[in-house]
C-alpha positions as CSV (number, residue, x, y, z in Angstrom):
1,M,-15.1,36.3,-5.3
2,S,-14.5,33.2,-3.1
3,D,-11.4,31.8,-2.8
4,A,-8.5,32.4,-0.8
5,T,-7.4,35.8,-1.1
6,A,-11.2,36.8,0.2
7,L,-10.6,34.7,3.1
8,A,-7.1,36.6,3.7
9,G,-9.3,39.7,3.3
10,H,-12.0,38.8,5.4
11,I,-9.1,37.4,8.2
12,A,-7.2,41.1,8.0
13,A,-10.7,43.2,8.5
14,G,-11.7,41.6,11.2
15,R,-14.4,39.7,10.2
16,I,-13.4,36.1,10.9
17,T,-10.5,35.0,12.8
18,A,-7.7,32.6,11.3
19,R,-8.4,30.8,14.7
20,S,-12.0,30.3,13.3
21,A,-11.2,29.9,9.3
22,M,-9.0,26.8,10.4
23,A,-11.7,25.0,12.5
24,S,-14.4,25.6,10.4
25,S,-11.4,23.6,7.1
26,H,-10.8,20.8,10.3
27,D,-14.2,20.4,10.7
28,A,-15.3,20.1,6.9
29,A,-12.4,17.9,6.7
30,E,-13.5,15.6,9.4
31,A,-17.7,16.1,7.7
32,Q,-16.3,15.5,4.3
33,S,-14.3,11.9,5.3
34,G,-15.9,10.0,2.9
35,L,-15.1,12.6,0.0
36,G,-11.5,10.5,0.7
37,S,-9.7,14.0,-0.1
38,V,-7.8,13.8,2.4
39,A,-4.7,11.5,3.9
40,R,-4.0,13.4,7.2
41,L,-4.9,16.0,9.7
42,L,-3.2,17.7,12.2
43,P,-5.0,17.1,16.0
44,R,-7.4,19.8,16.0
45,E,-5.0,21.5,19.1
46,V,-2.4,21.7,17.0
47,A,-3.9,23.0,14.2
48,L,-6.9,25.8,16.0
49,G,-3.0,26.5,17.9
50,M,-0.7,27.9,14.9
51,A,0.0,31.9,14.9
52,A,-0.6,33.4,10.9
53,A,1.4,36.1,9.8
54,P,0.5,38.6,8.2
55,G,0.6,38.9,4.3
56,P,-1.8,37.8,1.1
57,F,-2.9,34.2,2.4
58,C,-2.5,35.3,6.0
59,G,-4.7,32.5,7.7
60,V,-5.6,30.9,5.1
61,P,-5.9,26.6,5.8
62,M,-4.6,24.8,2.9
63,L,-3.3,21.5,2.2
64,G,0.2,19.7,1.8
65,K,-0.1,17.1,-0.7
66,D,1.4,13.6,0.4
67,L,4.2,13.6,-2.1
68,G,6.6,16.4,-3.0
69,A,7.5,19.6,-1.0
70,A,7.6,18.7,2.3
71,T,5.8,20.7,5.2
72,Q,6.5,20.5,8.9
73,G,5.0,17.8,10.9
74,L,3.5,16.3,8.4
75,V,5.8,13.6,6.1
76,A,4.9,13.0,2.8
77,C,4.4,8.9,2.4
78,A,3.7,9.3,-0.9
79,G,-0.2,7.3,-0.1
80,S,2.0,4.0,1.1
81,P,1.7,2.5,3.3
82,A,5.1,1.5,3.7
83,L,6.7,4.3,3.5
84,R,4.1,5.7,5.8
85,S,5.8,2.7,8.7
86,R,8.9,4.1,7.6
87,L,9.3,8.3,7.1
88,S,9.8,10.4,10.4
89,D,7.8,13.6,10.6
90,P,9.8,16.6,9.3
91,D,11.0,19.3,12.2
92,E,10.9,22.1,9.5
93,D,9.1,23.3,6.3
94,S,11.3,22.9,3.0
95,P,11.9,26.3,1.3
96,F,8.2,26.3,-1.1
97,F,6.2,25.5,2.1
98,A,8.2,28.0,4.1
99,R,7.2,30.6,1.5
100,L,3.6,30.1,1.9
101,R,3.8,29.8,5.7
102,A,5.5,33.4,5.8
103,A,2.7,34.7,3.6
104,G,0.6,33.7,5.9
105,A,-0.8,30.2,4.4
106,L,-1.1,27.5,7.4
107,P,-0.6,24.0,6.2
108,F,-2.9,21.4,8.6
109,G,-3.1,18.1,7.0
110,L,-1.6,16.2,3.6
111,S,-4.2,15.4,0.8
112,T,-4.7,11.8,-0.6
113,V,-3.1,10.7,-3.7
114,P,-2.1,7.6,-5.4
115,E,0.3,5.2,-4.8
116,F,4.1,6.8,-5.3
117,G,1.5,8.9,-7.4
118,F,1.5,6.5,-10.2
119,A,-2.2,7.3,-11.7
120,L,-4.0,10.3,-12.8
121,S,-6.7,9.4,-9.9
122,A,-6.2,9.2,-6.3
123,E,-7.0,5.5,-4.9
124,P,-3.8,4.6,-2.6
125,P,-4.8,0.9,-0.9
126,E,-6.4,0.7,2.8
127,V,-8.2,4.0,2.2
128,L,-11.4,5.4,1.0
129,P,-10.3,6.7,-2.9
130,A,-10.8,10.2,-3.6
131,R,-14.1,11.6,-5.0
132,N,-15.0,14.2,-8.0
133,P,-17.2,16.6,-5.6
134,F,-19.2,16.7,-9.0
135,D,-20.1,13.3,-9.2
136,P,-19.0,10.7,-6.3
137,T,-18.8,8.0,-8.7
138,R,-15.8,9.4,-10.5
139,T,-12.6,10.5,-10.0
140,P,-11.0,13.9,-9.2
141,G,-7.8,13.3,-11.1
142,G,-5.1,12.3,-9.8
143,S,-1.9,12.1,-8.8
144,S,-3.3,15.8,-7.0
145,G,-6.5,13.9,-7.0
146,G,-7.4,14.4,-2.7
147,A,-6.3,18.2,-3.5
148,A,-8.1,19.3,-6.5
149,A,-11.4,17.6,-4.2
150,A,-10.7,19.2,-1.2
151,V,-10.2,22.7,-3.4
152,A,-14.0,21.6,-5.4
153,G,-15.6,20.8,-2.3
154,G,-15.0,24.0,-0.3
155,I,-12.8,21.5,2.8
156,V,-10.1,24.6,2.0
157,A,-9.4,27.1,-0.6
158,L,-5.7,26.2,-1.6
159,A,-4.0,23.0,-1.8
160,H,-0.4,22.4,-2.7
161,A,-0.7,20.4,-6.0
162,T,2.4,18.9,-7.6
163,D,2.9,17.5,-11.7
164,A,4.9,15.2,-13.6
165,A,3.0,13.5,-15.9
166,G,-0.1,16.1,-15.6
167,S,-1.0,15.8,-11.8
168,I,-2.2,19.0,-11.4
169,R,-3.6,20.3,-14.8
170,V,-6.0,16.6,-15.0
171,P,-7.3,16.9,-11.3
172,A,-7.9,21.2,-12.2
173,A,-9.6,20.4,-15.0
174,C,-11.7,17.3,-13.6
175,C,-12.8,19.9,-10.2
176,G,-13.2,22.7,-12.0
177,L,-10.3,25.3,-11.1
178,W,-7.2,26.6,-11.8
179,G,-3.8,25.3,-11.7
180,L,0.0,26.1,-13.2
181,K,3.0,23.8,-13.9
182,P,5.4,25.4,-13.7
183,S,8.7,26.1,-15.7
184,R,11.7,23.6,-14.8
185,G,13.8,25.2,-12.3
186,A,10.8,28.0,-10.9
187,L,10.3,26.7,-8.2
188,P,12.3,25.7,-5.2
189,Q,12.4,20.7,-4.9
190,G,14.8,21.5,-1.9
191,P,16.1,21.0,-0.2
192,G,16.1,16.8,-0.8
193,F,15.1,17.2,-4.3
194,F,13.1,13.6,-3.5
195,N,10.6,14.6,-6.4
196,N,13.1,16.0,-9.2
197,L,12.7,12.9,-11.7
198,M,15.1,14.4,-14.0
199,G,14.0,17.8,-13.5
200,V,10.4,16.6,-15.3
201,A,9.0,17.0,-11.4
202,G,7.5,21.1,-10.4
203,D,5.6,21.7,-7.2
204,G,2.9,24.2,-7.5
205,V,-0.9,24.7,-6.1
206,L,-4.2,23.8,-7.0
207,A,-7.0,27.0,-6.2
208,R,-11.1,28.2,-7.3
209,S,-8.6,31.5,-8.6
210,L,-6.8,32.3,-11.0
211,R,-5.5,35.4,-8.8
212,D,-4.5,32.7,-5.9
213,V,-2.5,30.9,-8.6
214,A,-0.9,33.8,-9.4
215,T,-0.3,35.3,-5.9
216,A,1.4,31.1,-4.6
217,Y,3.3,31.6,-7.6
218,E,4.8,34.7,-7.1
219,L,5.3,34.3,-3.4
220,T,7.5,30.8,-3.9
221,A,9.3,31.2,-7.4
222,S,12.6,32.6,-8.3
223,E,16.0,31.6,-5.2
224,A,15.2,28.0,-6.0
225,R,19.1,27.3,-6.0
226,G,18.1,23.7,-7.7
227,V,19.4,22.2,-9.9
228,S,19.6,24.2,-12.5
229,A,19.5,28.6,-13.1
230,D,16.2,30.2,-12.1
231,A,14.2,30.3,-15.4
232,A,14.3,34.2,-16.4
233,E,11.3,36.2,-16.8
234,L,9.9,35.7,-20.8
235,P,7.6,38.2,-21.7
236,L,4.8,38.1,-24.4
237,P,4.6,40.1,-27.0
238,R,1.5,42.6,-26.3
239,R,-0.4,40.5,-29.4
240,P,0.6,37.0,-28.4
241,R,-0.1,34.5,-31.2
242,I,-2.0,31.2,-30.0
243,A,-2.1,28.7,-31.5
244,L,-4.9,25.9,-31.1
245,A,-3.8,22.0,-30.9
246,L,-6.7,19.3,-30.7
247,A,-6.5,16.3,-30.5
248,Q,-9.0,13.8,-32.3
249,R,-8.6,11.8,-29.6
250,C,-10.4,14.6,-27.9
251,S,-14.5,14.8,-27.3
252,T,-16.9,17.0,-28.9
253,A,-17.0,18.5,-25.6
254,D,-13.4,19.3,-25.2
255,Q,-12.5,20.6,-28.0
256,D,-15.5,23.0,-28.2
257,A,-14.1,24.5,-25.0
258,A,-10.6,24.8,-26.0
259,R,-11.8,26.8,-29.5
260,A,-14.3,29.0,-27.2
261,T,-11.7,30.0,-24.7
262,A,-10.1,30.4,-28.5
263,E,-12.5,33.0,-29.5
264,L,-12.7,34.9,-25.7
265,F,-8.9,35.2,-26.0
266,A,-9.2,36.5,-29.9
267,A,-11.5,39.0,-28.8
268,T,-9.1,40.5,-26.2
269,G,-7.1,41.5,-29.4
270,C,-4.7,37.8,-30.0
271,E,-3.8,36.0,-33.1
272,V,-5.2,32.7,-33.0
273,M,-4.3,29.8,-35.7
274,E,-5.0,26.7,-35.7
275,I,-2.0,23.6,-35.9
276,N,-2.1,19.7,-35.6
277,A,-1.5,18.4,-32.3
278,P,2.0,17.7,-31.4
279,D,1.0,14.0,-30.9
280,A,5.0,12.3,-31.5
281,L,6.4,15.0,-29.9
282,G,3.9,13.7,-27.2
283,A,3.9,10.0,-27.3
284,K,7.8,10.3,-27.2
285,C,7.6,12.4,-23.5
286,H,4.8,10.3,-22.5
287,A,7.1,7.1,-22.8
288,L,10.2,8.8,-21.6
289,A,8.7,9.9,-18.4
290,G,6.9,6.3,-17.8
291,R,10.2,5.4,-17.9
292,I,11.2,7.9,-15.2
293,L,8.9,7.4,-12.7
294,S,9.9,3.3,-12.9
295,L,13.0,4.3,-12.4
296,S,12.6,6.7,-9.5
297,Q,9.9,4.4,-7.3
298,A,13.1,0.9,-8.2
299,E,15.0,3.9,-6.4
300,W,12.8,4.9,-3.9
301,L,12.4,1.2,-2.8
302,D,15.6,0.0,-2.8
303,T,16.5,2.8,-0.5
304,L,13.8,2.1,2.4
305,G,13.9,-1.3,1.9
306,V,10.9,-1.7,1.1
307,P,9.9,-5.4,-0.3
308,D,7.7,-6.7,-3.1
309,A,5.1,-7.6,-0.4
310,E,4.3,-4.5,0.9
311,V,3.2,-2.9,-2.2
312,S,0.3,-3.3,-4.3
313,P,0.9,-5.3,-7.8
314,L,1.7,-2.5,-10.1
315,I,4.1,-0.4,-8.1
316,A,5.5,-3.8,-8.1
317,A,6.0,-4.4,-11.7
318,C,6.8,-0.4,-11.8
319,R,10.0,-1.0,-9.6
320,A,11.0,-4.4,-11.7
321,R,10.4,-2.0,-14.7
322,G,13.4,0.5,-12.9
323,V,15.7,-1.8,-12.1
324,A,15.9,-3.3,-15.1
325,I,16.9,-0.2,-17.3
326,T,20.8,-0.3,-17.1
327,G,23.2,2.5,-16.1
328,T,24.0,3.8,-19.2
329,Q,20.2,3.8,-20.9
330,A,19.1,6.1,-17.4
331,F,22.3,7.8,-18.3
332,A,21.1,8.4,-21.7
333,M,17.2,9.2,-20.5
334,T,18.7,12.6,-18.7
335,R,20.2,13.4,-22.4
336,E,16.8,12.7,-24.1
337,V,15.2,14.6,-22.1
338,A,17.8,17.5,-22.8
339,Q,17.3,16.5,-26.3
340,L,12.7,16.5,-25.9
341,S,13.4,19.8,-23.9
342,H,15.1,20.9,-27.2
343,F,12.2,20.1,-29.1
344,G,10.0,21.9,-27.2
345,W,11.2,25.7,-28.0
346,A,10.9,25.1,-31.3
347,L,6.5,24.7,-30.8
348,F,7.4,28.2,-30.6
349,D,9.0,29.4,-33.8
350,R,5.6,30.1,-35.1
351,C,3.5,30.7,-31.9
352,D,3.6,32.4,-28.3
353,A,1.3,29.9,-27.2
354,I,-0.5,26.5,-27.3
355,L,-4.1,26.3,-26.2
356,M,-5.1,22.7,-25.9
357,P,-7.9,20.6,-24.0
358,I,-6.2,18.7,-20.8
359,L,-8.4,15.6,-20.9
360,S,-9.7,13.9,-24.0
361,G,-13.1,13.6,-22.3
362,P,-14.6,13.6,-18.9
363,P,-13.3,12.4,-15.7
364,P,-13.6,8.1,-15.6
365,E,-14.9,6.5,-12.3
366,I,-13.9,5.0,-9.4
367,G,-11.2,2.3,-10.5
368,H,-10.4,2.9,-13.9
369,F,-6.5,3.0,-12.8
370,D,-6.0,-1.2,-11.4
371,F,-3.4,-1.4,-8.8
372,T,-3.4,-4.7,-9.2
373,A,-2.9,-5.2,-12.5
374,T,0.7,-6.1,-13.5
375,D,0.9,-4.2,-17.6
376,V,2.6,-1.1,-16.9
377,D,2.8,-0.5,-20.2
378,A,-1.3,-0.5,-20.6
379,H,-1.4,1.4,-17.7
380,L,0.7,3.5,-18.9
381,A,-1.1,3.5,-21.9
382,A,-4.4,4.9,-20.4
383,M,-3.2,7.6,-18.7
384,E,-1.6,9.0,-22.1
385,A,-5.2,8.3,-22.9
386,M,-7.1,10.2,-20.4
387,A,-4.9,13.5,-21.3
388,P,-3.1,13.1,-24.4
389,N,0.2,15.3,-24.6
390,A,0.5,16.3,-20.8
391,A,3.7,14.8,-21.2
392,I,5.0,18.0,-23.5
393,A,5.2,20.1,-20.8
394,N,6.7,18.1,-18.5
395,V,9.6,16.6,-19.9
396,C,10.2,20.2,-21.6
397,G,10.1,21.9,-18.6
398,L,7.9,24.3,-20.4
399,P,4.5,25.6,-18.1
400,A,1.1,25.0,-18.2
401,L,-1.8,26.8,-16.9
402,A,-4.9,24.7,-16.3
403,I,-7.9,27.2,-16.7
404,P,-11.1,26.0,-15.8
405,A,-13.1,26.6,-19.2
406,G,-16.8,25.9,-18.4
407,M,-19.6,22.7,-17.5
408,A,-20.5,19.6,-20.0
409,D,-23.0,17.0,-18.7
410,G,-22.6,18.4,-15.1
411,L,-19.0,18.3,-15.1
412,P,-16.2,20.4,-15.4
413,V,-14.3,21.3,-18.5
414,G,-10.7,22.2,-18.8
415,V,-8.5,23.6,-21.1
416,Q,-4.4,24.6,-20.8
417,L,-2.6,27.4,-21.7
418,M,1.4,26.5,-22.5
419,G,4.4,28.3,-23.1
420,P,8.0,28.9,-23.8
421,M,10.1,27.8,-20.5
422,G,10.2,30.9,-18.7
423,S,6.8,32.6,-19.7
424,D,5.2,31.3,-16.5
425,A,3.7,35.0,-15.5
426,A,3.4,35.8,-18.9
427,L,0.9,33.2,-19.6
428,Q,-0.9,34.1,-16.1
429,R,-1.7,37.6,-17.2
430,L,-2.5,37.2,-20.9
431,A,-5.6,34.3,-18.8
432,A,-6.2,37.4,-17.2
433,R,-7.6,39.1,-20.2
434,I,-10.1,36.1,-20.2
435,V,-10.5,35.7,-16.1
436,D,-14.0,37.6,-16.2
437,A,-15.4,36.4,-19.6
438,L,-15.0,32.4,-18.5
439,P,-18.0,30.4,-17.6
440,P,-18.3,30.2,-14.4
441,I,-18.1,27.0,-12.5
442,P,-20.5,26.0,-9.8
443,Y,-19.0,24.1,-7.3
444,P,-21.0,22.0,-5.3
445,A,-20.2,23.5,-1.5
446,P,-18.7,26.8,-0.7
447,I,-15.4,27.6,1.1
448,A,-15.0,26.3,5.0
449,G,-15.7,29.6,6.9
450,M,-15.6,31.8,4.2
451,P,-18.2,34.5,5.8
452,Q,-21.9,34.2,3.6
């Protein structure tokens, strides 16, 4: 298998050095600049001089995301030139990155995101858009689109990602990758909690293998010291009941991929049933997530003193939408998160996990999300149309595992396995039952530095 775990194994065995692996990734990032996946790199000699700790990711180069958990020397600017001119590089890692670095991973750059993470694509202003390595005319998804493009394009084997409305799972589906949106409270978001978003956002990684995602989760989960108690591990029964939920808006290819994956689970002894897609809950969660994002952008820009003239028209309109939310309305939103989370638990009254498509169709073309527009509602509707019901996991605090489920017309197709809060590890063990039976993904490039 060609993944971060394998690369670390080669380094530990002395077949290659951590320095040569880093040199290969750094070179690949520069050679594939047209992919638009990397927002910023550490200087080459700085990156080559980093020492790798022993561990499961010993010497593995990785990218942070230009949004979310902070890594030493690389300030996250959310794809915004206005923030880039105002923020300073941190002197130390956040707990999330400190744990990965202690296990040997070496963050040496940041991946591309849309401005303020506000799209399911990654096309920030003033720079090249992130492109899908399988078809450069299409998006790799978002907001963790640069991360997905870098992993699928072979620049790195592992990349940081965040998910506030599908932003781990959507890029995973667009680029044939694995990714876990974790349970609320499972992973650290401190010390700043800048991307907490009333609890709807979470950090994770994108990778080519389930074992990489599982290792990263094991390394970073627990003792989050956040706003809630750690999510207690919730096991699944020996014969899990998996509910197949197919939104009618999803394409035939996406529905077929979900059905085929359900058959793989059934072959391992799981009980599979079909249920109606939770569209009503999904609509409520998406609407609330959209209001939270608007409120967050207003607070972010006001705190840093960024005028509308320094952001795109869409972000300015989103900010105005957030400013218009009163204090009492914002307080009510926190209660709505709690209420919808309660309803999220009810999804599992008659099943243990829910399997459904991630996307409604193939990744859209570059430019699908227009930041020169000012209709925020239309923009949010386009996001929901691309990834139906994605926000359920975010607002309800549920874990959701993105699974690469094959190819359709030359593009990857992904599905997601969603479980009750705390079932993160159990979902990964469940997916491990079928990992060897899944259709292979023909990535466009090998992982940089991997011995052939």
